[in-house]
C-alpha positions in Angstrom: 29.6 -137.8 34.1 28.0 -140.4 36.4 28.1 -144.1 37.2 25.2 -145.9 38.9 26.0 -149.3 40.5 23.5 -151.7 41.9 25.0 -153.4 45.0 23.2 -156.7 44.3 24.3 -156.8 40.6 27.7 -155.1 40.2 29.6 -155.5 36.9 33.0 -156.9 37.7 35.5 -154.1 38.1 38.8 -154.0 36.2 42.1 -154.3 38.0 43.8 -151.4 36.2 42.5 -148.1 34.7 43.7 -149.0 31.2 41.4 -152.0 31.1 38.4 -149.9 32.3 35.9 -149.5 29.4 32.2 -148.9 29.1 31.7 -152.4 27.9 31.8 -153.7 31.5 28.2 -152.5 31.9 27.3 -155.1 29.2 28.4 -158.0 31.4 25.7 -160.8 31.5 23.7 -161.1 34.7 25.2 -164.5 35.6 28.8 -162.9 35.7 27.7 -160.0 37.9 28.7 -159.7 41.6 26.6 -159.2 44.7 28.4 -157.1 47.3 26.4 -158.9 50.0 27.8 -162.2 48.9 31.4 -161.1 48.5 31.5 -158.5 51.3 34.5 -156.6 49.8 35.3 -155.5 46.3 37.9 -153.1 44.8 38.6 -152.0 41.2 37.9 -149.5 38.5 34.5 -148.6 37.1 33.9 -146.3 34.2 32.1 -142.9 34.6 30.2 -141.8 31.6 28.0 -139.0 30.2 25.0 -139.7 28.0 23.6 -136.3 27.7 24.3 -136.2 23.9 22.4 -139.4 23.3 25.2 -141.9 23.3 27.5 -142.9 26.2 30.8 -141.2 26.3 33.6 -142.3 28.8 34.3 -139.2 30.9 36.4 -140.8 33.7 37.3 -143.8 35.7 36.7 -144.3 39.5 39.0 -146.5 41.6 36.6 -147.6 44.2 36.6 -150.0 47.2 33.3 -151.2 48.6 33.0 -153.1 51.9 30.0 -154.3 53.8 30.5 -154.3 57.5 28.3 -155.6 60.4 27.3 -153.1 63.1 30.0 -154.3 65.5 32.7 -154.1 62.9 31.6 -150.6 62.0 31.8 -149.4 65.6 35.3 -151.1 66.0 36.7 -149.5 62.9 35.3 -145.9 62.7 36.0 -143.9 59.5 36.0 -140.1 59.1 34.8 -138.1 56.2 37.5 -138.2 53.5 40.9 -137.7 55.2 39.5 -136.3 58.5 40.0 -138.1 61.7 39.7 -140.9 62.4 41.7 -141.8 59.2 42.3 -145.4 60.3 40.1 -147.7 58.3 40.6 -147.5 55.5 43.7 -145.3 55.8 43.6 -142.7 53.0 47.0 -141.5 51.9 47.6 -138.0 50.7 46.7 -137.5 47.0 49.4 -138.3 44.5 49.3 -135.2 42.2 51.5 -134.6 39.4 54.3 -132.1 39.9 52.6 -129.8 37.2 49.3 -129.5 39.1 49.7 -126.0 40.3 53.1 -124.8 39.0 52.7 -124.9 35.2 53.3 -121.3 34.5 56.6 -121.0 36.5 58.4 -123.9 34.9 57.5 -124.7 31.2 60.5 -127.0 30.8 59.2 -129.2 33.6 55.8 -129.3 31.8 57.6 -130.3 28.6 59.4 -133.1 30.3 56.3 -134.5 32.0 53.8 -134.1 29.3 55.8 -134.6 26.1 59.3 -136.0 26.8 58.4 -139.0 28.9 55.9 -140.2 26.2 57.7 -139.3 23.0 61.4 -139.4 24.0 62.4 -142.2 21.5 60.5 -140.6 18.6 62.1 -137.1 19.3 65.6 -138.7 19.5 65.0 -140.7 16.3 63.8 -137.6 14.5 66.8 -135.7 15.7 69.3 -138.3 14.5 67.5 -138.5 11.1 67.6 -134.7 10.7 71.3 -134.7 11.7 72.1 -137.4 9.0 70.1 -135.5 6.3 71.9 -132.3 7.2 75.4 -134.0 7.0 74.4 -135.6 3.6 73.3 -132.2 2.3 76.5 -130.6 3.4 78.5 -133.4 1.7 76.5 -132.9 -1.6 76.9 -129.1 -1.3 80.7 -129.2 -0.8 81.6 -132.1 -3.0 81.7 -130.4 -6.4 84.2 -127.8 -5.1 86.4 -130.5 -3.6 86.3 -132.6 -6.7 87.2 -129.6 -8.9 90.1 -128.7 -6.6 91.4 -132.3 -6.7 91.2 -132.4 -10.5 93.0 -129.0 -10.8 95.7 -130.2 -8.4 96.1 -133.5 -10.2 96.6 -131.6 -13.6 99.0 -129.1 -12.3 
């Protein structure tokens, strides 16, 4: 996918990735932002693919854009990516999930991260319902024998 942004007419970014949708590109011209007026902007912009004829959201970019004067740029040098000098802006090491490279060695950890964290309450509710149904079925299965035994003991 791709995202092309005009620095003089930026659609306003979203604060969180959940709010980031393709409709921010439909922002009216009067609500757009010029980076030359604001000097610094940070937020999420959508990345899309339109090779199939319609726009499809393929990702989201967390981006900070800042315009510096020549003197400021010399005072605050920046390296490529995380290379030196990593001072302005300081780039932290990537925050990768624990499953990034170890998914074949520990499938239970994958289950916990991908399924359990999202569906914990649905799984527990389903298990409790299944347990109640099993106990009810066991009661229905054993009750005729218990009733018959009680009647025979009552008669004798």
